[in-house]
Every structure is written in structure tokens, then in C-alpha cells.
N, C-alpha and C positions, 0 to 999 in steps of 0.2 A: 605216506609222507606229510610233515606238517607242511603248513602255509608258509611260504617264504618270508624270511624274516621272524618266524616264531620258532621258541624252544620246543623240541621234540616233547611230547607229553609224557614219554617214558623216561626221559632223563631230567633230572633235579636240575634247577637252574643255579649255576656255579655263583657263589657269594664273592663279592669283591673284596678282597682284603682291606682292613681298614687301614692299615699304613699308606694303600694307595691312595684312599680318599683323603688322607692329611697332606700327603704329597701334593694332589691336585689344588687343594685349599690354600696350601702353601706357596706354589707358584703363583696361584692366583693373588694371593695377598702381596707378594713380592713385585709383582707385575704392575699392581695398582699402585704401589709405594714407588716403582720408579718413574711411573708417568706423573705423579704428584711431584716427586723429586726434580723432574724435567720441567714441570711447570713452574715450579717456585725457582728453580735454577735460571729458567727464562725470564721470569718476572725480575729477578735479583739481576740478572746482565741486562735488562731493558733499562731499569731505572739507574744502574750504575752507568751504562753508554750514554743515555740522554742527561744524567745529572752532570756529566763532564761538559756537555753542550749548553746547559743553562747558563744563561747571562746573569753575571754576578755584578752587584754594585759595589764598588770599593769604598770603604769608609762611610758606609751608610749610617751609621750610627754616629749620635752626638759624643763629643767628648765631655770629660767631667762627670760629677756625680748623677746617677740615676735612682729611679725608685727602686727601694727594696723589695724582695719578694715577701709577702706577708706569711705570718705563722701557719695561716688556715688555708693556705693555697692549696689546690688539689693537684698540683703536681702536672698540669696540663699547659699548653704551648699557646700563647698569645701572639696572634698575627695583626698587622696594620696593613690593610690593603687600601691601594690608591689607584683610581682611574683618572689619568691626567689628559686634560683638553688641550694637547699640544696641536697646532694648527700645522704642523710641518708636513711637507708634501711626503716625506720619507720616513719609515716607521724609526721609532727611538726606543722601544723596549722589544726584549726578546732577541733571540739569535739572528732575525730577519732585520734587525736595527742597523740603519746605515746613517741616521741621524743622532747627534748627542741628547741623551736622557734629560738633561738638564742644563739650560741656560738661564742667567738672572732675567726673568720679566716675560720669558717666553711660555713659560707653562703654568697652569694653576690645577690644583686637584680638584676635579671635578665630583669624585666620589671617594667618600674616605668610611671604611669600615673596620672595627675592631672585632676580630674574630677569634674566640677561645675555644680549643678544641681540648676536652676532657683527655684525662692522661690514657684511657683505655680507647680512645678515638671514637667511642660509640655516640658521643654527643656533642653538639656545638652551639654555642650561642654568639649572635651577631648583635652589634651595637653600632649602629650609623651614626656619624657625626656629620650633620647638615651643614654643607659648603658655605651657608651664610652666617654661621654661629660666629659672634662677635667675642674673640679671646685674645689674650694676651700672646704676643709672639716676641719671644725673647729677643732682646735688642731692637725691636722695633715697635714697641707699646701695643696698642691694640687695634686690631683689625679682623677682617673676615678669616676664617682659618684656612681658605683656600688659598691664601695669599703666602701662606708660610713655604710652601713648595717652591713657589714662583720667586722668593727672595733668597732661600738658602737651599733648595733640593731636599733630598731625603733626610739629612742631619737634622735641619731646623724643623721640617715636620715632624719627625718622631719627637724632638725634644718638646715641641709645641704640645702634641697630644699627652706626650707623659706628663708634663707640667699641669696639663688642664685635669687629667684622668687620676693622676698619682698611681696610675698602671703602670708596669714595665712591659715594654713591647720586645717580645723575643725574637720575632722575624718580621721582615718586610717585604711586601711584594707590590710590583707595580705593572700597569697594563695600559697601552694608549689607544687611541681610536683605531688604528691599523690593527694593533693586535686584538682587539676587541670583535673587529669585523672577521678577522681571519679565523680565531678561535670559534667564533659562533658557526661559521661556514663549515670548519672541521669536523663538527659534531653531527653536521646534517640538519642544522637549525635548532632554535629552541622553542618548545611550546610555551605560550602564554595565554592567559585567558583575561581579556580585557572586559572590564565590567561595563563600560557604556561608551557610546560613541563620544569622540572629541576631535577638536581641531586645534591644530599647533600653528598659532600665526607666524610665529619667529622661524618654524623651519617650513610654513606652508604644507603640512601633511595633514591627512585625514585618519583617524585610527576608528576602525569599525569594532564594535562590541561581539564578544564570541571568541573561541580560542582558535588560535592561528600559531602555525610555526613558522618564527620569524628567521629570515636568513640574516645575515651580518649587518647590511644597510639598513634593514627595517629594524633590527632589535637596537642599533645604536639609537636611531630617532627615536624609539620608544622610550628607552631608559633615559634620554635626555630631556623629553618633554617635561615642561613645568607650567608652560603659558598655555592656557584652555582648561586646565586642571583646577577644580575647586580647592584643593588644598594646596595648589602651587607646589613649592619646594617639597613639602612633606609626602604629597600624592607622588612625586617623582621618586622618592626614598623607596615607599613602598613597592613601587614597579622595580626598582633595582633590586631589593629583597627579593621580591618575586622570581626576576630573572636568575639572580644567583643560585637560587634554590633549583630552579628547573635545570641550570646549565651542569650545577654539581650531579643532579641525577642522570643526565647525559654522559658526563664523564664515569660516573661510576659503572654506568652500563657496558661502557668499554675496557674499563680497567678490570683485568680479571686473571686471575691464574691460568683458567683454562682457554683463554682466549689472547695468543701471545700476540696476534696480529691486530687486534683491536687495542691491545695494551701499547703496540709499538706505534700503531696510527695516532693514539690519543696523547702519550707522551711528547710525540715529535709535534705536535700541534700546540702543545703547551709550552714546549722550549722555544718554538719560534715567536710565541707572542708576549711571554711575561719574564720579566727580569726578576731577582731577588736579592737580598743582602749578601753579601760575602760571607757571611758566618754560617749561612743554611750548608750545610755538608750534604753530599750525595745519601749519606744514612738518613739525615734528616727528610729529604724527600721522598726517600723509599718510605719511612715512618708514616709521611704523610698520605702517600699513595694507598698503603695498606689502611689507614685510617679512615681515607674517603670510601674505602670498599665495605666497612663496617657501621658508616654513618648512615642512619635512615632519616626520612624527613619528620618521622614522629619524635626524634629526639633533637631535633633541631628549632631553635627559637632565635626570633628576630624581633629586635625592638631599636627604639630611637632615642637619642639622648633628651632628657626631659628638658622642655621650653617652658620660661616664665612668660615671653611676651615676644612680639615681634616689635620694632621699631625702624626709626629713621635716624640713622648717625652718618653726618658729613654727605648725606645727598645720596645715602646708600641704603637698601633695605636690609636689614639685618634681624637675627635672632638671638634673644638673650637666653642663654642655657640656666637651669638650674644646677649649679657646679655641686653644692653638698649632695644633692640627688643624684646627680652622674656618678660621682665618686661611690655612694653607697652602692648604687646599681652595678657598677663594675666590681664592686669587691665582692658583691654576691655571685657574680660571674665566676670569679676566679676560685671562690670557696666551693664551687660545684653546686650553687643553689640558686639559680638567675631568677629574677623576678617574671612574673607572668604578663605584666600589664602590656596593653597594646601600644602601639607607636603613639608616640605623643603628638599632639596637634596644636596648632596655634592659628589664630586668624590674623589676617592680613590688616 
């Protein structure tokens, strides 16, 4: 007798019909495709479901003429992202909002970034506009750019940025301090590397050199610090850019076709924290989510609006921008050929 589990030596091993092998492979292929289909369908359902819950800002865009799309435009999308410094005790952005997004004089834009995503979603360029930039604000003369939101909400802010840059803003997103903290906590904290010890006398906080995972409260203090930093406002911009890059990495890790629970959790956190313009459809949000999945840090560039000098105007510290250079910089971004300069610096 042959050993158990072995073919007898006097009987030839039967050959499996080739059609049986093909059938097994076909079944396996169909199973994999079905699982992928469920994953894609689940992702579609999640973005559609949460897209309906995203807080849309009515009439966010200004009325009247707006910058045309240049002929060499790469077909990508430009977002204006704003962080507002509302001192409201209640959230004012996202689905958690119980307070008004904008009231005259109550909020200013603490952070302003123009983010251009390429048409294929594989690269992104971010240009920060310092809050102390001295610019023309339609109907109000010249002032710091952060006053535009305070005086006229999203429409005046978008109009100010478009006239300053010559760039057409496709979509607008805004988050307040409450939303910033909650989103940071929702991703389990965000890792940042602090180059040197510093102390912020305004917030009475110490920041220790090294890599730390910051929770919402710590992260807000980190990105708000400018006192105690050698470059002041411009060092703060570098921190904000660094934080955004790390946050996007956290979000990308959770938004996945193969991790519906992670996707569900992340989309829920975003919808609770962020408000967007009412022209952004669920399809736009889904395309953005897919785009973030393909985006890598190697293809993400950060820069700051070029600055001529700092100055004191009406008793205020301000930054004077090089407007022609800024427009040229942003035209290159829209054409898919962003300049590689380091963030601009200016001395106090």
C-alpha cells in the first residue's frame, strides 16, 4: 500500500482537465473584481452620503466679472482655503456649526492658501498669502488681506484674492478653530518636527525641538505661533504648510477603497469641521477624495507670495507684496509648471 495521501506507484497520476483550471481562474478573477466593485461602490456611497452632509456656503462667490481661465491652463482646480480666527464659543464651520460663519467684524482670516490640484490629481501646489499682506480690498481701500473676510465674508475675500492674483478661484473651503482642533483629534493627532525650542509669550507656551504628534489643542497653538519665532509671520506660514502636508498624509492613510471604515471615519470628521462653497457638488468632493489618494508628498510644492519688504502703515505691521511676481508665480502654477523657489522671507 502506498503511504496515505500519496498516489499509488502503479497508477498514473490523473491529469486535471485544462478547462477546470481555466474555470478556477475565472472564478477567482470574478471574485476579486466583485470585491473591488464592492469597495468602489462603498467608497462611492460613503462620499455621496457624507457629501450630502457637507455644509455648503450659499452665495460664496462674488457677483460681477471674474478672471478668465488662461489658454495655457492645465485643466486642474484651484481652491482658496481659509482658516478663520473666530473667537466664538460655538463652532462656525462644518456640520457641527451652531454659530454663524460670518458676522461683520467678528472674524478674520488667520490663514490663506491657494491650492492648485493638477487635472490628474497627482500633483499639487500651494501658495500661502500672509495675513499681514497690504492689499486693495474692493470698496474699502487698502488694508491687511485678513480684513476682507471680516468686512464682507467669503465673497469679498474671494474677490480680493482674485483681483490681487489674477487667478480664478474654483472652490472655497473654510475651517475655524473648533473645526481645526476636532479634525486634528479625529486623525489621531498630526506628527510635526519642530526645528528648535521656542517660547510664545502671547500664548504663554513652550515648544520643544523634536518630532511630536500634536493633538488638536497643541496643533492650534503650534500653527498660530509667530511671536518668539525668528521670521515671525513667515515662520508661522512655514509651520502651517508643514502641518497641512502632514495632515493630508494622515487623511490619505484613512481614505481607501479597501478600508471602508477608515473612509467613513475620515469623511465624517471632515464634514463635521469644514464648510465649502455651494458650487461644490458631491461629484467634486468624490473627485477630490480620489485625488488625495493619488497625491504624494514628492509631488506637492509649497511656497509663499513674494514679498518686497515689511512696513508700518497706520500703526500696523504689514507686508508689501511683489504683485507682478506673485501673478507670474501663480500663472506658472496654473500652467502646470510651478516655480521651485523657497518661501519668501522678509525682515522686520
